[in-house]
ZAROVEX-340262 format. One record per residue (C-alpha): z, y negated, x negated; residue in three letters; residue number from 1. Coordinates in nm, 4 decimals. Layout:
BEGIN
z|y|x|code|pos
Z|Y|X|ALA|NUM
...
//
This chain:
BEGIN
z|y|x|code|pos
3.6711|2.7761|1.0024|MET|1
3.9752|2.7398|0.7762|SER|2
4.1649|2.3969|0.7702|PRO|3
4.1317|2.1698|0.4855|LEU|4
4.4359|1.9727|0.3698|SER|5
4.4899|1.8243|0.0363|PHE|6
4.5436|1.4764|-0.1193|LYS|7
4.3302|1.3089|-0.3705|MET|8
4.3489|0.9629|-0.5491|SER|9
4.6323|0.8659|-0.3199|GLY|10
4.4153|0.9405|0.0075|VAL|11
4.5424|1.1724|0.2743|ASP|12
4.2494|1.3880|0.3736|TYR|13
4.4583|1.5952|0.6103|SER|14
4.3221|1.3798|0.9181|LYS|15
4.0039|1.5945|0.8791|TRP|16
4.1582|1.9305|0.9243|ASP|17
3.9555|2.0245|1.2093|HIS|18
3.5954|1.9287|1.1346|PHE|19
3.4823|2.1099|1.4533|GLY|20
3.6370|1.8466|1.6804|GLU|21
3.4700|1.5137|1.7233|SER|22
3.6696|1.1973|1.6304|SER|23
3.6352|0.8930|1.8528|SER|24
3.8498|0.6722|1.6092|SER|25
3.6532|0.3919|1.4167|GLU|26
3.9083|0.3715|1.1799|ASP|27
3.8448|0.7254|1.0458|ASP|28
3.4820|0.6149|0.9876|GLU|29
3.5910|0.2998|0.8244|CYS|30
3.8128|0.5031|0.5663|ASP|31
3.5330|0.7433|0.4885|LEU|32
3.3080|0.4533|0.3916|CYS|33
3.5733|0.2852|0.1743|SER|34
3.6573|0.6082|-0.0087|MET|35
3.6102|0.6548|-0.3692|ASP|36
3.2379|0.8104|-0.4208|PRO|37
3.3645|1.0892|-0.6415|GLU|38
3.6669|1.1746|-0.4063|ALA|39
3.4086|1.1770|-0.1298|LEU|40
3.1660|1.4243|-0.3208|ARG|41
3.4676|1.6447|-0.3953|ARG|42
3.5654|1.6387|-0.0176|LEU|43
3.2153|1.7281|0.0647|TYR|44
3.2083|2.0076|-0.1832|ASN|45
3.5485|2.1687|-0.0695|SER|46
3.4538|2.1250|0.2975|ALA|47
3.1023|2.2928|0.2577|ALA|48
3.1206|2.4984|0.5636|ARG|49
2.7812|2.4697|0.7174|SER|50
2.7282|2.5738|1.0732|LYS|51
2.3860|2.6847|0.9875|SER|52
2.2368|2.8592|0.6748|LYS|53
1.9027|2.7072|0.7380|TYR|54
1.9968|2.3269|0.7449|VAL|55
2.2982|2.1269|0.5847|SER|56
2.5409|2.0083|0.8280|ILE|57
2.7750|1.7215|0.7560|HIS|58
3.1314|1.8364|0.7668|PRO|59
3.2186|1.5489|1.0336|LEU|60
2.9349|1.6378|1.2459|ASP|61
3.0582|1.8604|1.5342|ASP|62
2.6868|1.9388|1.6233|VAL|63
2.7944|1.9219|1.9842|SER|64
2.4966|1.7025|2.0860|THR|65
2.2503|1.8994|1.8412|LEU|66
2.0197|2.1209|2.0206|HIS|67
2.0629|2.4912|1.9192|PRO|68
1.7054|2.5246|1.8093|VAL|69
1.7858|2.3135|1.4971|PHE|70
2.0421|2.5674|1.3653|LEU|71
1.7703|2.8492|1.3602|THR|72
1.5439|2.9777|1.1072|ASP|73
1.2442|2.7549|1.0864|PRO|74
1.0221|3.0460|0.9631|ASP|75
1.0824|3.2344|1.2871|ASP|76
1.0532|2.9344|1.5215|PHE|77
0.7853|2.9678|1.7872|ILE|78
0.6550|2.6436|1.9374|PRO|79
0.6962|2.5972|2.3203|ARG|80
0.4706|2.3934|2.5467|GLN|81
0.6383|2.1046|2.7122|CYS|82
0.7314|2.2045|3.0681|PRO|83
0.6182|1.8642|3.2076|PHE|84
0.2769|1.8369|3.0530|SER|85
0.2115|2.2156|2.9930|ASP|86
0.0982|2.0999|2.6436|LYS|87
0.2398|2.1537|2.2791|PHE|88
0.4289|1.8258|2.2017|GLU|89
0.6615|1.7182|1.9143|ASN|90
0.6347|2.0237|1.6926|TRP|91
0.6651|2.2564|1.9911|GLY|92
1.0541|2.1641|2.0306|ILE|93
1.1434|2.1380|2.3706|VAL|94
1.4925|1.9594|2.4054|ILE|95
1.5208|1.9259|2.7688|GLU|96
1.4051|2.1134|3.0922|GLU|97
1.4414|2.0328|3.4534|GLU|98
1.6756|2.3173|3.5351|ASP|99
1.8875|2.2922|3.2175|ASP|100
2.2438|2.2888|3.3456|ASP|101
2.3691|2.1366|3.0112|ASP|102
2.2205|1.7986|3.1180|PHE|103
2.3301|1.7773|3.4778|ASP|104
2.5873|1.5056|3.4225|ASP|105
2.3693|1.2573|3.2508|ILE|106
2.0066|1.1790|3.1912|HIS|107
1.8915|1.4173|2.9086|PRO|108
1.7230|1.1450|2.7046|VAL|109
2.0319|0.9189|2.7371|LEU|110
2.2749|1.2044|2.6310|LYS|111
2.0253|1.2825|2.3438|PHE|112
2.0245|0.9384|2.2098|MET|113
2.3965|0.8640|2.2548|GLU|114
2.5104|1.1740|2.0734|GLY|115
2.2708|1.1693|1.7960|ARG|116
2.3011|0.8008|1.7050|ILE|117
2.6741|0.8611|1.6775|LYS|118
2.6178|1.1265|1.4096|SER|119
2.3165|0.9719|1.2403|ARG|120
2.5385|0.7424|1.0270|HIS|121
2.6964|1.0369|0.8548|LEU|122
2.3452|1.1086|0.7008|TYR|123
2.1716|0.7940|0.6699|GLU|124
2.4366|0.5088|0.6069|VAL|125
2.6717|0.6666|0.3473|LEU|126
2.4806|0.6273|0.0260|SER|127
2.7132|0.8635|-0.1565|CYS|128
2.6546|1.1490|0.0933|SER|129
2.4584|1.4585|-0.0381|PRO|130
2.3480|1.4809|0.3112|TYR|131
2.0325|1.2571|0.3224|THR|132
1.8447|1.3973|0.6229|LYS|133
1.9718|1.4627|0.9846|THR|134
1.9622|1.8511|1.0756|PRO|135
1.6559|1.7698|1.3044|GLU|136
1.4577|1.6136|1.0122|ARG|137
1.5727|1.9126|0.7635|GLN|138
1.4308|2.1521|1.0198|PHE|139
1.0985|1.9820|1.0883|VAL|140
1.0498|1.9275|0.7262|SER|141
1.0511|2.3158|0.6669|LYS|142
0.7966|2.3163|0.9671|LEU|143
0.5791|2.0757|0.7751|ILE|144
0.5810|2.2926|0.4671|LEU|145
0.4835|2.5966|0.6898|ASN|146
0.2006|2.3933|0.8429|LYS|147
0.0601|2.2793|0.5160|GLU|148
0.0529|2.6437|0.3851|LYS|149
-0.1409|2.7326|0.6945|LYS|150
-0.3836|2.4471|0.6547|LEU|151
-0.4341|2.5362|0.3037|ALA|152
-0.6097|2.8581|0.4070|ASN|153
-0.8186|2.6931|0.6892|VAL|154
-1.2077|2.6887|0.6296|THR|155
-1.3323|2.3518|0.4764|LYS|156
-1.6927|2.4186|0.6260|GLU|157
-1.6318|2.1540|0.9088|PHE|158
-1.5589|1.8764|0.6740|LEU|159
-1.9330|1.8192|0.6184|LYS|160
-2.0304|1.8473|0.9721|ARG|161
-2.0516|1.5792|1.2376|ASP|162
-1.8369|1.5720|1.5789|TYR|163
-1.9222|1.4248|1.9091|ILE|164
-1.5835|1.3172|2.0338|LEU|165
-1.4407|1.1693|2.3658|LYS|166
-1.1435|0.9427|2.3624|ILE|167
-0.9791|0.8960|2.6774|SER|168
-0.6385|0.7421|2.7993|MET|169
-0.4410|1.0040|2.9855|ASP|170
-0.3497|0.9780|3.3638|GLU|171
-0.5384|0.6520|3.4213|ILE|172
-0.7892|0.5915|3.6958|LYS|173
-1.0594|0.4659|3.6561|PRO|174
-1.1070|0.6333|3.3352|GLU|175
-1.0729|0.4546|2.9945|ILE|176
-1.2727|0.6167|2.7458|TRP|177
-1.5040|0.6062|2.4482|ARG|178
-1.7552|0.8415|2.3106|ARG|179
-1.8521|0.8573|1.9447|LEU|180
-2.0064|1.0330|1.6433|LYS|181
-1.7897|1.0809|1.3476|VAL|182
-1.7784|1.3091|1.0335|SER|183
-1.5318|1.5974|1.0214|GLY|184
-1.4365|1.4638|0.6634|GLY|185
-1.2697|1.1431|0.7975|VAL|186
-0.8913|1.1651|0.7489|ASN|187
-0.6632|1.0849|1.0278|LEU|188
-0.5248|0.7712|0.8939|HIS|189
-0.8855|0.6196|0.8392|VAL|190
-0.9826|0.7386|1.1741|LEU|191
-0.6996|0.5482|1.3411|GLN|192
-0.7300|0.2405|1.1444|ASP|193
-1.1003|0.1872|1.1077|LYS|194
-1.2431|0.3743|1.4091|ILE|195
-1.0104|0.4204|1.7035|ILE|196
-0.8304|0.0850|1.6934|SER|197
-1.1515|-0.1206|1.6854|PRO|198
-1.3522|0.0738|1.9315|ILE|199
-1.0593|0.1040|2.1898|MET|200
-0.9418|-0.2780|2.1419|GLY|201
-0.6068|-0.2068|1.9932|TRP|202
-0.4787|-0.4379|1.7247|THR|203
-0.5174|-0.3033|1.3689|ARG|204
-0.1837|-0.2731|1.1685|ASN|205
0.0356|-0.3747|1.4479|TYR|206
0.2125|-0.0628|1.6179|HIS|207
0.2931|0.2836|1.4777|ALA|208
0.0937|0.5783|1.5932|TYR|209
0.0746|0.9701|1.5681|CYS|210
-0.1288|1.2562|1.6504|TYR|211
-0.0332|1.5893|1.8131|THR|212
-0.2138|1.8998|1.7325|ASP|213
-0.2418|2.0764|2.0702|ARG|214
-0.2555|2.4253|1.9112|SER|215
0.1142|2.4105|1.8054|ASP|216
0.2492|2.0618|1.8493|GLY|217
0.2370|1.9641|1.4730|ALA|218
0.2662|1.5966|1.4508|VAL|219
0.0492|1.3790|1.1943|TYR|220
0.1244|1.0113|1.1409|GLY|221
0.1983|0.7465|0.8742|PRO|222
0.4579|0.8279|0.6114|LYS|223
0.5453|0.4919|0.5067|GLU|224
0.4703|0.2633|0.8068|CYS|225
0.7273|-0.0225|0.8755|ASP|226
0.5983|-0.1051|1.2171|ALA|227
0.8930|-0.1909|1.4380|ILE|228
0.8454|0.0839|1.6804|ASP|229
0.8945|0.3477|1.4064|MET|230
1.2553|0.3386|1.5346|GLY|231
1.1433|0.5596|1.8103|TRP|232
1.0196|0.8476|1.5621|ILE|233
1.3072|1.0725|1.6688|ASP|234
1.1387|1.0925|2.0119|HIS|235
0.7970|1.1903|1.8720|HIS|236
0.8613|1.4814|1.6220|GLY|237
1.1378|1.3323|1.3858|TYR|238
0.9102|1.3732|1.0835|GLU|239
0.5191|1.3217|1.0300|PHE|240
0.2721|1.5232|0.8076|MET|241
0.0966|1.2564|0.6229|ASP|242
-0.2162|1.1754|0.8132|ASP|243
-0.3798|1.0691|0.4948|LYS|244
-0.3985|1.4165|0.3762|LYS|245
-0.5404|1.5742|0.6983|ILE|246
-0.9145|1.5655|0.7660|GLN|247
-1.0346|1.5851|1.1214|LEU|248
-1.2334|1.9180|1.0465|GLY|249
-0.9361|2.1014|0.9276|LEU|250
-0.7659|2.0851|1.2969|ILE|251
-1.0553|2.0669|1.5222|LEU|252
-1.2955|2.3493|1.4712|GLN|253
-1.4490|2.4414|1.7905|LYS|254
-1.5878|2.2831|2.1251|VAL|255
-1.3050|2.2132|2.3553|GLY|256
-1.0404|2.1625|2.1044|ASP|257
-0.8148|1.8558|2.1692|GLU|258
-0.5951|1.6277|1.9653|LEU|259
-0.3290|1.4087|2.1172|GLY|260
-0.3035|1.0411|2.0052|TYR|261
-0.0091|0.8302|2.0821|LEU|262
-0.0331|0.4411|2.0043|TYR|263
0.2666|0.2364|1.9964|ASP|264
0.5664|0.4677|2.0007|MET|265
0.7786|0.2264|2.2109|GLY|266
0.5252|0.1695|2.4875|ASP|267
0.3679|0.5405|2.4582|ARG|268
-0.0091|0.4790|2.5120|TRP|269
-0.1176|0.8398|2.5333|LYS|270
-0.4862|0.9389|2.4588|HIS|271
-0.6760|1.2692|2.4241|THR|272
-0.9504|1.3233|2.1746|ILE|273
-1.1556|1.6144|2.2747|LYS|274
-1.4466|1.7769|2.0919|VAL|275
-1.7588|1.7741|2.3060|GLU|276
-1.9915|1.8987|2.0394|LYS|277
-2.0131|1.9937|1.6762|ILE|278
-2.3335|1.9411|1.4979|LEU|279
-2.4785|2.1747|1.2501|SER|280
-2.4602|2.0749|0.8616|GLU|281
-2.8433|2.0129|0.8714|HIS|282
-2.7991|1.7934|1.1734|GLU|283
-2.5072|1.5964|1.0289|SER|284
-2.5659|1.2587|0.8713|THR|285
-2.1946|1.1592|0.8263|GLY|286
-2.2213|0.8194|0.9837|SER|287
-1.9841|0.6862|1.2433|CYS|288
-2.1585|0.5920|1.5735|VAL|289
-2.0018|0.4496|1.9034|LEU|290
-2.2204|0.6048|2.1709|ILE|291
-2.0481|0.4726|2.4877|GLY|292
-1.7431|0.3813|2.6858|GLY|293
-1.5924|0.2281|2.9896|ALA|294
-1.3058|-0.0179|3.0689|MET|295
-1.1131|-0.2149|2.8163|ARG|296
-0.7746|-0.0862|2.6718|CYS|297
-0.4364|-0.2184|2.8182|PRO|298
-0.2752|-0.5335|2.6867|PRO|299
-0.0638|-0.4849|2.3742|GLU|300
0.3152|-0.4835|2.4428|ASP|301
0.2428|-0.3811|2.8063|SER|302
0.1950|-0.7385|2.9259|HIS|303
0.1548|-0.7523|3.2970|GLY|304
0.2128|-0.3889|3.3466|CYS|305
0.4370|-0.4234|3.6629|CYS|306
0.7607|-0.4399|3.4645|GLY|307
0.7095|-0.0994|3.3030|GLY|308
0.5351|0.0465|2.9827|LYS|309
0.2922|0.3063|2.9176|GLY|310
-0.0054|0.4885|3.1029|ASN|311
0.1710|0.5323|3.4454|HIS|312
0.2757|0.1573|3.4894|PHE|313
-0.0633|0.0372|3.3618|TYR|314
-0.2318|0.2540|3.6358|GLU|315
0.0097|0.0714|3.8931|MET|316
-0.1241|-0.2574|3.7389|PHE|317
-0.4877|-0.1213|3.8244|LEU|318
-0.3957|-0.0348|4.1801|ASP|319
-0.3290|-0.4160|4.2505|GLN|320
-0.6966|-0.4871|4.1723|LEU|321
-1.0085|-0.4293|4.3784|PRO|322
-1.2285|-0.1227|4.2770|PRO|323
-1.5062|-0.1975|4.0113|ARG|324
-1.7648|-0.2196|4.2707|LYS|325
-1.6013|-0.5099|4.4425|LYS|326
-1.4618|-0.6817|4.1387|TRP|327
-1.5631|-1.0289|4.0909|LYS|328
-1.3697|-1.1179|3.7620|GLY|329
-1.0173|-1.2255|3.6823|PRO|330
-1.0803|-1.5680|3.8350|TRP|331
-1.1423|-1.4198|4.1826|ASP|332
-0.9427|-1.6370|4.4270|ARG|333
-0.9158|-1.3485|4.6800|SER|334
-0.6825|-1.1645|4.4522|LEU|335
-0.3140|-1.1382|4.5600|SER|336
-0.0748|-1.3738|4.3844|ARG|337
0.1068|-1.0808|4.2286|LYS|338
-0.2320|-0.9578|4.0789|ALA|339
-0.3247|-1.3060|3.9360|ARG|340
0.0203|-1.3262|3.7854|GLU|341
-0.0091|-0.9943|3.6127|SER|342
-0.3569|-1.0952|3.4786|LEU|343
-0.2273|-1.4215|3.3363|VAL|344
0.0718|-1.2331|3.1691|GLU|345
-0.1695|-0.9694|3.0370|ALA|346
-0.3962|-1.2452|2.8798|SER|347
-0.1134|-1.3493|2.6553|ALA|348
-0.1313|-1.0046|2.4675|ALA|349
-0.2300|-1.0052|2.1128|MET|350
-0.5547|-0.8038|2.1857|ASN|351
-0.6545|-1.0395|2.4643|CYS|352
-0.5861|-1.3965|2.3823|ARG|353
-0.7436|-1.6396|2.4156|PRO|354
-0.9531|-1.5100|2.6812|TYR|355
-0.8441|-1.4048|3.0425|MET|356
-0.7792|-1.0238|3.0534|PHE|357
-1.0421|-0.8290|3.2464|ASP|358
-0.9528|-0.4642|3.2642|PRO|359
-1.3049|-0.3742|3.3690|TYR|360
-1.4693|-0.5338|3.0778|GLU|361
-1.6485|-0.3284|2.8215|PHE|362
-1.9587|-0.4312|2.6118|THR|363
-2.1000|-0.1694|2.3917|LEU|364
-2.2536|-0.4180|2.1513|LYS|365
-1.9201|-0.5979|2.1141|LYS|366
-1.7390|-0.2750|2.0562|ALA|367
-2.0088|-0.1626|1.7790|GLN|368
-1.9521|-0.5025|1.6349|HIS|369
-1.5991|-0.4501|1.5732|GLU|370
-1.6446|-0.0943|1.4402|LEU|371
-1.8943|-0.2463|1.1916|ARG|372
-1.6349|-0.5041|1.0901|HIS|373
-1.3577|-0.2545|1.0524|ALA|374
-1.5802|-0.0291|0.8382|LEU|375
-1.6572|-0.3032|0.5819|SER|376
-1.3017|-0.4077|0.5534|SER|377
-1.0078|-0.2625|0.3427|THR|378
-0.7706|-0.0398|0.4935|ALA|379
-0.4523|-0.1772|0.6371|SER|380
-0.1364|-0.1975|0.4464|SER|381
0.1278|0.0557|0.5575|ARG|382
0.4103|-0.1581|0.4428|VAL|383
0.3945|-0.5068|0.6062|GLY|384
0.2561|-0.4424|0.9530|SER|385
0.2198|-0.7406|1.1860|LYS|386
0.5586|-0.8854|1.3142|LYS|387
0.6655|-1.1844|1.4938|MET|388
0.8870|-1.3933|1.2705|VAL|389
1.1462|-1.6605|1.4105|PHE|390
1.2553|-1.8751|1.1296|PRO|391
1.6105|-2.0423|1.1494|ALA|392
1.5879|-2.4168|1.2676|ALA|393
1.4524|-2.6572|1.0014|GLY|394
1.3014|-2.3879|0.7892|THR|395
0.9601|-2.2361|0.7628|ARG|396
1.0667|-1.8888|0.6683|GLY|397
1.0511|-1.7083|0.3349|PRO|398
0.7691|-1.9132|0.1594|ARG|399
0.7952|-1.7579|-0.1847|ASN|400
0.7698|-1.3854|-0.0897|GLU|401
0.5796|-1.1704|-0.3471|LYS|402
0.4888|-0.8404|-0.1791|PRO|403
0.3345|-0.7058|-0.5124|GLY|404
-0.0092|-0.7092|-0.6821|PRO|405
-0.3079|-0.6751|-0.4636|GLY|406
-0.1098|-0.7638|-0.1537|LEU|407
-0.1089|-1.1070|0.0122|HIS|408
0.1245|-1.2289|0.2985|ILE|409
-0.0707|-1.3950|0.5768|LYS|410
0.0972|-1.5904|0.8373|ARG|411
-0.0577|-1.7126|1.1815|ASP|412
0.1723|-1.9859|1.3416|TYR|413
0.1961|-1.9832|1.7258|ALA|414
0.1041|-2.3448|1.7459|GLY|415
0.0381|-2.6532|1.5311|THR|416
0.3934|-2.6807|1.4325|CYS|417
0.4677|-2.5094|1.1050|LYS|418
0.8300|-2.4827|1.1766|HIS|419
0.7968|-2.2505|1.4826|GLY|420
0.7551|-1.8665|1.5223|PRO|421
0.4641|-1.7222|1.3238|TYR|422
0.2942|-1.3707|1.3151|LEU|423
0.3253|-1.2211|0.9688|GLN|424
0.1395|-0.9478|0.8000|GLU|425
0.0866|-0.8040|0.4485|THR|426
-0.2805|-0.7637|0.3923|VAL|427
-0.4301|-0.5250|0.1331|ASN|428
-0.6635|-0.6852|-0.1101|LEU|429
-0.7252|-0.3966|-0.3289|MET|430
-1.0189|-0.1563|-0.3172|ARG|431
-0.9436|0.1451|-0.0968|ASP|432
-0.8899|0.4766|-0.2768|SER|433
-1.1682|0.7465|-0.2705|LYS|434
-0.9855|0.9683|-0.0355|THR|435
-0.9188|0.6830|0.2159|ASN|436
-1.2706|0.5225|0.1883|SER|437
-1.5790|0.5110|0.4203|LEU|438
-1.9233|0.3784|0.3617|CYS|439
-1.8952|0.0140|0.4310|SER|440
-2.2324|0.0341|0.6255|ASN|441
-2.2456|0.3719|0.8152|CYS|442
-1.8804|0.5236|0.7910|GLY|443
-1.9817|0.8194|0.5901|LYS|444
-1.6631|0.9646|0.4032|PRO|445
-1.8560|1.1806|0.1528|ASN|446
-2.0216|1.1142|-0.1788|ASN|447
-1.9502|0.7357|-0.2156|LEU|448
-2.0251|0.5002|-0.4956|GLN|449
-1.8944|0.1450|-0.5508|CYS|450
-2.1022|-0.1635|-0.5231|CYS|451
-2.2326|-0.2293|-0.8767|SER|452
-2.1516|-0.6153|-0.8663|ALA|453
-1.8041|-0.6494|-0.6892|CYS|454
-1.6796|-0.2994|-0.7310|ARG|455
-1.4801|-0.3439|-0.4191|MET|456
-1.6691|-0.1657|-0.1531|VAL|457
-1.8315|0.1755|-0.1497|ARG|458
-2.1741|0.3123|-0.0072|TYR|459
-2.3152|0.6654|0.0484|CYS|460
-2.6698|0.5471|-0.0787|GLY|461
-2.9033|0.2713|-0.1724|ARG|462
-3.0159|0.2332|0.1883|GLU|463
-2.6883|0.1608|0.3101|CYS|464
-2.6045|-0.0741|0.0318|GLN|465
-2.9267|-0.2593|0.0996|ARG|466
-2.8547|-0.2773|0.4684|ALA|467
-2.5066|-0.4047|0.4176|HIS|468
-2.6368|-0.6646|0.1597|TRP|469
-2.8595|-0.8155|0.4182|ILE|470
-2.6056|-0.7889|0.6991|ALA|471
-2.3495|-1.0253|0.5060|GLY|472
-2.2280|-0.8680|0.1890|HIS|473
-2.4614|-1.0929|-0.0131|LYS|474
-2.2312|-1.3830|0.0511|GLN|475
-1.9253|-1.1838|0.0340|GLU|476
-1.9858|-1.0141|-0.2958|CYS|477
-1.9099|-1.3127|-0.5339|PRO|478
-1.5924|-1.3575|-0.3625|ARG|479
-1.4824|-0.9966|-0.3839|LEU|480
-1.5732|-0.9760|-0.7415|ALA|481
-1.3478|-1.2762|-0.8058|LYS|482
-1.0704|-1.1174|-0.6095|GLN|483
-1.1061|-0.8006|-0.8097|ARG|484
-1.0472|-0.9847|-1.1479|LYS|485
-0.7493|-1.1689|-1.0001|GLN|486
-0.5936|-0.8432|-0.8833|ILE|487
-0.6682|-0.6867|-1.2197|LYS|488
-0.4795|-0.9661|-1.4012|ALA|489
-0.1674|-0.9307|-1.1467|GLU|490
-0.1672|-0.5738|-1.2053|VAL|491
-0.1627|-0.6212|-1.5869|LYS|492
0.1025|-0.9025|-1.5550|ALA|493
0.3196|-0.6528|-1.3579|GLU|494
0.2781|-0.3784|-1.6046|GLN|495
0.3750|-0.6188|-1.8949|LYS|496
0.6861|-0.7500|-1.6817|HIS|497
0.8017|-0.3699|-1.6124|THR|498
0.7616|-0.2890|-1.9732|LYS|499
0.9781|-0.5838|-2.0821|THR|500
1.2361|-0.6292|-1.7904|HIS|501
1.1874|-0.3399|-1.5739|GLY|502
1.0348|-0.2981|-1.2451|SER|503
1.0612|-0.5785|-0.9739|ARG|504
1.2333|-0.4997|-0.6309|SER|505
0.9859|-0.6372|-0.3609|TYR|506
//
C-alpha cells in the first residue's frame, strides 16, 4: 500500500500514513470523529485501498482480528459444519476450531469480541462514514441474496400440506418436547410468536430468537427486533433473513428434515424442530393442533440454573432433583437445601410467577388453551419488546410516550407502588397483515376472510367463525370494532400531520 500524506482544512492527515497498522491511541479516534465531514469523505475516497474486492474495508481497520473467510468471494463460499456440534450453524461460517494455533493465547470467543468491538465503531458510530456495515455483515448480506435466489426456485407444493413436527430442547434429560400439527404455509415469524412460544411456555415478545437451516446454516430471524439480547446477533450469524418472508414448507420438505431454533440469544436455549410426517394435500386441513408434550420449559433469564445459562446448566439444575417417578412436587421437604433455593429462584422468572416452579409440570389442556389464546390475538410488535424499566427517583418514567398509530405502551409495575420499576411493552392494536395472519380459531394460514363486524380478526370459513363467536368473540367483537375506528382516526390524524408538518419521530 502506498502511504497517504496530505493536509486539508488545516488538519494534518499524515498520522494515518500506515493504514495496515492498528492504532491504540484514543486521541486519533477523537480527532477522526471531530473532523469536518467533507474532509473525512475526501480522506475515505483518497484512501480507498480495500483489502478485499468483495467487501468494503474501512481504511483504519487493519483486519487483524477479521477472519479470512470474510475477505473471500461470497459466491464461492462453501458452508462448513461446526466442529463441536457436527451441524451447520451461523451460515456455515466456522470462526474457531479446537486445534487452531491462531487462538492459543486467548479464548477464541474473547479474542473475537475484543478485536471486532474495537473496529466496529468505524462502521457504525461515525455517521459520515460511507462504510455503514461491518465486513462480516457485508459478507453475510451477499449470502442472504444467494439464499433468496435459491428459495425462489424451490417448489411451493408443501405450502398447502400439513406437517407433524416434534420440538425438543437439545441435550436435556429428561427430554422437554412438544408434538404438533401445523400447516407448511405458516411463516417462521408467526410460528414463533403464536405457536412455539405459547406451547413451550416461553414469554411472547420478550427475547429475540432465530432459526438455523440445517441444510446450509442459513439463519432466519426478526429484522427489526429491539429485544435487549439482539446485542448478541454477531454470535448468531451477523444478519438474519427476514423470517416473515419464509414459510415452513419452503425449507422443510421431507421427513427427517431439521430446523434449529434458538430462543433468547443471550441465554441460548437451543431447540430442534424435526419433521416426523408430511400429510398429503388431501389429508391436510391447515389447522394447528398441539398433540402432546412433556416437561415445562426452563425459567426465563435462567433463574435458578446453577449460576449459568442455557441447556447445559438447566440439566445440572434438573440433576439436583429426584427422577420423575419419585417427584412429589416443589414443596417436598426431602429436597436438598440447594434444590429448594434453586426452585424458589426459578419461581421468580417471568414465565413462572406467581406459581412455584415445577420442572415436571405439563398439562396438555393448559398448553392447548395457551395456543388458542395466542391464535386469537394480534401478532407481537417487533419494536417495543418487553423490558424492565427502572425510573429515576421521584419519577414515574416517560408518561407521555407516543409509539405511533395502532400501538399502545403497556406498563406492569412490580408492586403496588407506581414509582418503582415496571415492565414495559409496546402492544400492537392493529389488524395483522394477510401474510402474517392465521385463522383465529384453528390456525390455518390460507384463504382467510375478516370478521364482517369488527374487521379485526380473520377466519378460514363460517364454521370457524361460528365456533370462535361462541367461544368468546361475541363479547370481544364490539370492543374490537371500536378499537378499529379509533386506530383509523389515529392514522388519519397522523397522515394529516405528516402532510402539514412532516413526519414525527417516535
